[in-house]
C-alpha positions as CSV (number, residue, x, y, z in Angstrom):
1,M,104.7,144.0,155.8
2,V,102.6,141.2,157.1
3,T,99.3,140.5,155.4
4,A,96.4,138.5,156.9
5,I,93.3,137.5,155.0
6,V,90.3,137.4,157.4
7,F,87.1,135.6,156.2
8,V,84.1,136.9,158.2
9,K,80.7,135.4,158.8
10,A,78.3,138.1,159.9
11,D,74.7,138.4,161.0
12,V,72.9,138.6,157.7
13,A,70.9,141.7,158.8
14,R,74.1,143.5,159.7
15,I,76.5,142.7,156.9
16,H,76.8,146.3,155.6
17,E,77.2,147.7,159.2
18,V,79.9,145.1,160.0
19,A,81.8,145.8,156.8
20,E,81.8,149.5,157.4
21,A,83.0,149.0,161.0
22,I,85.8,146.6,159.9
23,A,86.9,149.0,157.1
24,A,87.3,151.8,159.7
25,L,89.8,149.8,161.8
26,D,93.5,150.7,161.7
27,G,95.4,148.0,160.0
28,V,92.5,147.0,157.7
29,S,93.3,148.0,154.1
30,E,90.2,146.6,152.3
31,V,86.9,144.8,153.0
32,Y,85.0,143.0,150.3
33,S,81.6,141.4,150.3
34,I,81.9,137.9,148.9
35,T,79.8,134.9,147.9
36,G,80.1,131.5,149.4
37,E,80.5,130.2,153.0
38,H,81.6,133.6,154.3
39,D,80.0,137.1,153.9
40,L,83.1,139.3,153.9
41,V,86.9,139.2,153.5
42,A,89.1,141.7,155.2
43,M,92.7,142.4,154.2
44,V,94.8,143.3,157.2
45,R,98.3,144.7,156.6
46,V,100.6,145.5,159.5
47,R,104.4,146.1,159.9
48,R,105.1,143.4,162.4
49,H,103.6,140.0,163.0
50,E,102.9,140.9,166.7
51,E,100.5,143.7,165.5
52,L,98.1,141.1,164.1
53,N,97.1,140.3,167.7
54,D,96.0,143.9,168.3
55,V,94.1,144.1,165.0
56,I,92.4,140.8,164.6
57,P,91.4,139.3,168.0
58,G,91.9,142.7,169.7
59,R,89.5,144.8,167.5
60,L,88.2,143.1,164.4
61,N,86.7,140.0,166.2
62,K,84.9,142.3,168.6
63,V,82.9,144.1,166.0
64,P,79.2,143.7,166.9
65,G,77.4,141.5,164.3
66,I,80.4,139.2,163.6
67,V,79.4,135.5,164.0
68,G,82.8,134.0,163.3
69,T,86.1,134.6,161.5
70,E,88.8,132.5,159.8
71,T,92.3,134.0,159.4
72,H,95.0,133.1,156.9
73,I,98.5,134.6,156.9
74,A,100.2,135.4,153.6
75,F,103.7,134.1,153.3
76,R,104.8,135.8,150.0
77,T,103.4,138.3,147.5
78,Y,103.6,137.3,143.9
79,S,101.8,140.2,142.3
80,Q,101.5,143.8,143.4
81,H,98.9,145.0,140.9
82,D,96.8,148.1,141.6
83,L,93.2,147.1,141.9
84,E,91.9,150.6,141.1
85,V,93.8,150.6,137.8
86,A,92.6,147.0,137.0
87,F,88.9,147.9,137.5
88,A,89.3,151.2,135.7
89,L,90.4,149.5,132.4
90,G,88.1,150.4,129.6
91,L,86.1,153.1,131.6
92,A,87.7,155.9,129.6
93,D,86.1,154.4,126.4
94,A,82.7,154.2,128.0
95,D,82.0,158.0,127.5
């Protein structure tokens, strides 16, 4: 599995629309709104390095409303935690 982290700058008026369009793309596993220099971060996961070309410059970068992107390739995974479980901690006690 090859993982790319794509930081996205979007037209401020279209951030939600851009995020939804990116999240719908094959190869994109998650999209997060973030603070800082960029507006969104997309996690792209594909089986082969060559597939990144199809996903990122081939489709993701062409989403209307994207102003710019910055892509980083992950070399190694050190933790495989389940984000849903992490965010659900303590919710059972909230009732």
